[in-house]
C-alpha positions in Angstrom: -0.9 80.0 -90.6 -0.2 77.5 -93.3 0.7 73.8 -93.1 4.2 74.5 -94.2 4.8 76.7 -91.2 4.9 73.5 -89.1 7.6 71.7 -91.1 11.0 70.8 -89.5 13.8 68.6 -90.8 14.1 65.3 -88.9 16.9 62.7 -89.6 15.3 59.3 -89.9 17.9 57.9 -87.4 16.2 59.9 -84.6 12.9 58.1 -85.0 12.8 55.7 -82.1 12.1 52.1 -83.3 12.3 50.5 -79.8 11.4 51.7 -76.3 14.1 52.3 -73.7 15.1 49.2 -71.8 13.0 50.4 -68.8 10.2 53.0 -68.5 11.4 56.3 -67.2 14.9 56.1 -68.9 13.9 58.7 -71.5 15.3 62.2 -71.8 13.1 65.2 -71.0 13.3 68.6 -72.7 11.9 71.3 -70.4 10.6 74.3 -72.4 10.1 77.0 -69.8 7.7 79.9 -69.9 9.6 82.6 -71.8 11.3 80.1 -74.1 14.2 78.8 -72.0 15.3 75.3 -72.8 16.7 72.9 -70.2 17.9 69.3 -71.0 16.8 66.9 -68.3 16.1 63.2 -67.7 12.5 62.0 -67.2 13.4 60.6 -63.8 13.6 64.3 -62.7 10.0 64.9 -63.8 8.6 65.0 -60.2 10.9 67.9 -59.4 9.1 70.1 -61.9 5.8 69.7 -60.1 4.6 71.0 -56.7 2.3 69.7 -54.0 -1.2 70.6 -55.0 -0.7 70.2 -58.7 -3.0 67.7 -60.5 -1.8 65.3 -63.2 -4.5 64.3 -65.7 -3.8 60.9 -67.4 -5.6 59.3 -70.3 -6.5 55.7 -69.2 -7.4 54.3 -72.6 -6.1 50.8 -73.4 -4.6 49.9 -76.8 -6.4 47.0 -78.4 -4.6 44.5 -80.7 -6.3 46.1 -83.6 -4.1 45.0 -86.6 -5.4 41.9 -88.3 -4.0 40.0 -91.3 -6.3 38.0 -93.6 -7.2 37.1 -97.1 -10.0 37.7 -99.5 -11.9 34.8 -100.9 -9.9 35.3 -104.1 -6.8 34.7 -102.2 -5.5 38.3 -102.1 -3.8 39.4 -98.9 -5.5 42.0 -96.6 -4.4 44.1 -93.7 -7.1 45.4 -91.4 -6.7 48.2 -88.8 -9.7 48.5 -86.6 -10.6 52.1 -86.0 -13.6 51.7 -83.8 -15.9 49.0 -82.5 -19.5 50.0 -83.4 -21.0 46.9 -81.7 -19.6 43.6 -80.4 -19.7 42.1 -84.0 -19.4 45.3 -86.0 -16.3 47.5 -86.6 -15.2 50.5 -88.7 -11.7 49.8 -90.1 -9.0 50.8 -92.5 -8.4 48.1 -95.1 -5.3 47.7 -97.2 -5.4 45.3 -100.2 -4.3 45.2 -103.8 -8.0 45.9 -104.6 -10.4 47.3 -102.1 -13.0 44.8 -101.0 -16.5 45.6 -102.3 -19.8 45.4 -100.3 -20.9 41.8 -99.8 -17.4 40.4 -100.1 -15.8 38.4 -97.3 -12.4 38.4 -95.6 -11.0 35.4 -93.8 -9.0 36.1 -90.6 -7.8 32.8 -89.0 -10.9 30.7 -88.5 -13.3 33.7 -88.7 -15.0 35.4 -91.6 -15.7 39.1 -91.9 -18.4 40.5 -94.2 -17.7 43.9 -95.7 -21.1 45.6 -95.4 -20.4 49.1 -96.8 -18.0 52.1 -97.0 -18.1 55.1 -94.7 -15.8 57.6 -96.4 -12.3 56.1 -95.9 -13.5 53.4 -93.5 -14.9 49.9 -94.2 -17.7 48.6 -92.1 -17.0 45.0 -91.3 -19.3 42.5 -89.5 -17.9 39.3 -87.8 -20.1 36.4 -88.9 -19.1 34.2 -86.0 -18.1 35.5 -82.6 -17.2 39.1 -81.6 -14.3 41.3 -82.5 -12.9 41.2 -79.0 -12.4 37.5 -79.3 -11.0 37.8 -82.8 -8.4 40.4 -81.8 -7.5 38.4 -78.7 -6.7 35.4 -80.9 -5.3 36.9 -84.1 -4.7 40.6 -83.4 -1.3 42.4 -83.4 -0.4 45.6 -81.5 -1.0 48.5 -84.0 2.5 50.1 -83.9 2.6 53.5 -85.8 3.6 53.5 -89.4 7.0 55.1 -88.7 8.0 52.2 -86.5 9.3 50.0 -89.4 9.4 46.6 -87.8 6.8 43.9 -86.9 5.3 44.1 -83.5 6.7 41.7 -80.9 5.6 40.1 -77.6 7.4 43.0 -75.7 5.2 45.6 -77.5 2.1 44.1 -75.8 3.4 45.5 -72.5 5.5 48.5 -73.6 3.1 50.0 -76.1 0.6 50.3 -73.2 0.7 52.6 -70.2 0.9 51.1 -66.7 -2.5 52.8 -65.9 -4.3 51.6 -69.1 -7.8 50.5 -68.1 -10.5 51.1 -70.7 -9.9 49.2 -74.1 -10.6 51.1 -77.3 -7.5 52.9 -78.6 -5.6 51.9 -81.7 -2.6 54.1 -80.7 -1.1 54.6 -77.3 -1.3 58.0 -75.5 2.5 58.0 -75.7 3.3 60.6 -73.0 2.0 58.1 -70.5 4.5 55.4 -71.6 7.3 57.0 -69.6 5.6 56.5 -66.2 6.4 53.4 -64.1 4.8 52.5 -60.7 7.8 53.9 -58.8 7.4 57.4 -60.4 3.6 57.4 -59.7 4.4 56.5 -56.1 6.9 59.4 -55.8 4.5 61.8 -57.3 1.7 60.8 -54.8 4.1 61.0 -51.9 5.0 64.5 -52.9 1.3 65.5 -52.7 0.7 65.6 -56.4 -2.8 64.3 -57.2 -4.0 62.6 -60.3 -7.2 62.2 -62.3 -8.3 60.3 -65.3 -9.9 61.0 -68.7 -10.5 58.5 -71.5 -9.9 59.3 -75.1 -9.7 56.3 -77.5 -7.0 57.4 -79.9 -7.9 56.5 -83.5 -5.7 55.7 -86.4 -6.6 59.1 -87.8 -4.0 60.6 -85.5 -1.4 59.5 -88.0 -3.2 60.8 -91.1 -1.4 63.7 -92.7 -2.9 67.1 -93.1 -3.6 67.3 -96.9 -4.5 71.0 -97.2 -2.1 74.0 -97.0 -4.9 76.3 -95.7 -5.6 75.0 -92.2 -9.1 76.5 -92.3 -9.9 73.7 -94.7 -8.7 70.8 -92.6 -11.3 68.4 -91.3 -10.3 66.9 -88.0 -10.8 63.1 -87.5 -13.3 62.1 -84.8 -12.4 60.4 -81.5 -14.5 59.2 -78.6 -13.8 60.6 -75.1 -15.1 60.8 -71.6 -14.4 63.4 -68.9 -16.1 62.3 -65.6 -17.7 64.4 -62.9 -15.0 63.1 -60.5 -12.3 64.6 -62.8 -14.2 67.9 -63.1 -14.4 68.0 -59.3 -10.7 67.3 -59.0 -9.8 70.2 -61.3 -12.1 72.5 -59.4 -10.4 71.6 -56.1 -7.0 72.1 -57.8 -8.0 75.6 -58.8 -9.3 76.4 -55.4 -5.9 75.5 -53.7 -3.8 77.3 -56.4 -2.4 74.2 -58.0 -1.8 73.6 -61.7 -3.6 71.3 -64.1 -0.9 69.3 -65.8 -2.1 67.3 -68.8 -0.2 64.1 -69.6 -0.4 64.0 -73.4 -2.2 65.9 -76.1 -5.1 63.5 -75.8 -5.7 64.7 -72.2 -5.5 68.3 -73.5 -8.1 67.6 -76.2 -10.4 65.8 -73.7 -10.4 68.6 -71.2 -10.7 71.4 -73.7 -13.5 69.6 -75.4 -15.3 69.3 -72.1 -14.8 73.1 -71.5 -16.0 74.1 -75.0 -19.1 75.6 -73.6 -17.1 78.1 -71.5 -17.0 76.1 -68.3 -15.6 72.6 -67.6 -18.4 70.1 -67.3 -18.6 66.3 -67.5 -18.6 65.1 -71.2 -19.1 61.9 -73.0 -19.1 61.7 -76.8 -17.0 62.4 -79.9 -14.7 65.3 -80.5 -13.2 66.9 -83.6 -11.5 69.7 -81.7 -8.7 71.1 -83.8 -6.3 73.1 -81.6 -3.8 75.4 -83.4 -2.1 78.7 -82.7 -4.7 81.3 -81.5 -6.8 78.8 -79.6 -7.8 80.1 -76.1 -7.0 77.4 -73.6 -9.5 77.0 -70.7 -8.2 74.3 -68.5 -4.6 73.1 -68.9 -1.6 74.9 -67.3 1.2 72.6 -68.2 1.8 69.7 -70.6 3.9 66.6 -70.8 4.1 65.3 -74.3 6.3 63.4 -76.8 7.8 64.9 -79.9 5.3 64.9 -82.9 5.5 64.5 -86.6 6.3 67.5 -88.8 3.1 69.3 -90.1 0.9 67.3 -87.8 -2.1 68.6 -85.9 -0.4 67.5 -82.6 2.6 69.7 -83.3 0.1 72.5 -84.0 -1.5 71.9 -80.6 1.9 72.2 -78.9 2.7 75.4 -80.8 -0.7 76.8 -79.7 0.1 75.9 -76.1 3.7 77.0 -75.6 4.0 79.5 -78.5 5.0 78.9 -82.1 8.5 80.4 -82.0 9.5 78.8 -78.7 8.1 75.4 -79.7 9.8 75.3 -83.1 13.1 76.5 -81.5 12.8 73.6 -79.0 12.3 71.1 -81.8 15.3 72.4 -83.6 17.3 72.0 -80.4 15.9 68.5 -79.9 17.1 67.5 -83.4 20.6 69.0 -82.8 20.8 67.3 -79.4 19.7 64.0 -80.9 16.6 63.4 -78.8 14.6 60.3 -79.8 11.4 61.2 -81.6 7.8 60.0 -81.7 5.9 57.2 -79.8 8.8 55.3 -78.3 11.0 58.5 -78.1 11.7 61.1 -75.5 9.4 63.6 -73.8 9.1 67.4 -73.3 7.5 69.4 -70.6 5.9 72.7 -71.5 4.4 75.5 -69.5 1.6 77.5 -71.1 2.6 80.9 -72.3 0.8 83.7 -70.4 
């Protein structure tokens, strides 16, 4: 398949710029096995699950990774931390009128960052006083996606974060998890639906466009993840009792499928460049809750691989016609894997 196969027309007005007033007030498009489409509300989500099912959440925590500073020459600089390499060392995207060169310095608040070297598109920055965690705590902004065209606010510090976020390291939220509040989690548990955790620190590369028409030539960005032995055991028990493994978000899918790349699910810690597109043989996940994704994105390709290309693209056309809200702060869809 070609990149253009994953294009769809989206009116800009449908790109959600703000979250709903309360978590769980989103709409939910249910794409059934066989291609049926049902319009629901997210508050109905627990009705789509059965006792014995297992929800797998990504417990990564978004860090205030966007920093604003200036070069010694006075030019303005925007920094987006991609990954912390050490307490005082980070790989970052840097936007400036002229890219900083090795040996140059960037001032952020009362701190100075040394640009040590380039690593492809990333800049390796060293904090010359204190660590990056302190710097981001004092001067960082929530890294809202590029399609949210407004400055971040105090409210985003809470709403662009899942209620179960635990392990800091992401520069983008695992957005399917944003719909859950404590009340929904309690209802799910009371119904006998278990949960498990993975960690995948979402990188800014998730927003990078695919630049090749031939998908065989696409190089997937790298992200760090961990699938624990406890989660592997929880999935094994779910299989034994006949329950379904329900991934909350594409990041949970990529985590579990990476951990099963050897043919059998096993604990895994490390980087992944797994590119899931139509034709991929899924090993672990039976159902998926996810948000709507950008046209021609690798995440849309993953969803098409999971639920079928034609049913997924038909569901997206329906969502546009029904004026669902799209992307990070938008509505959700629930998909069952095609047989």
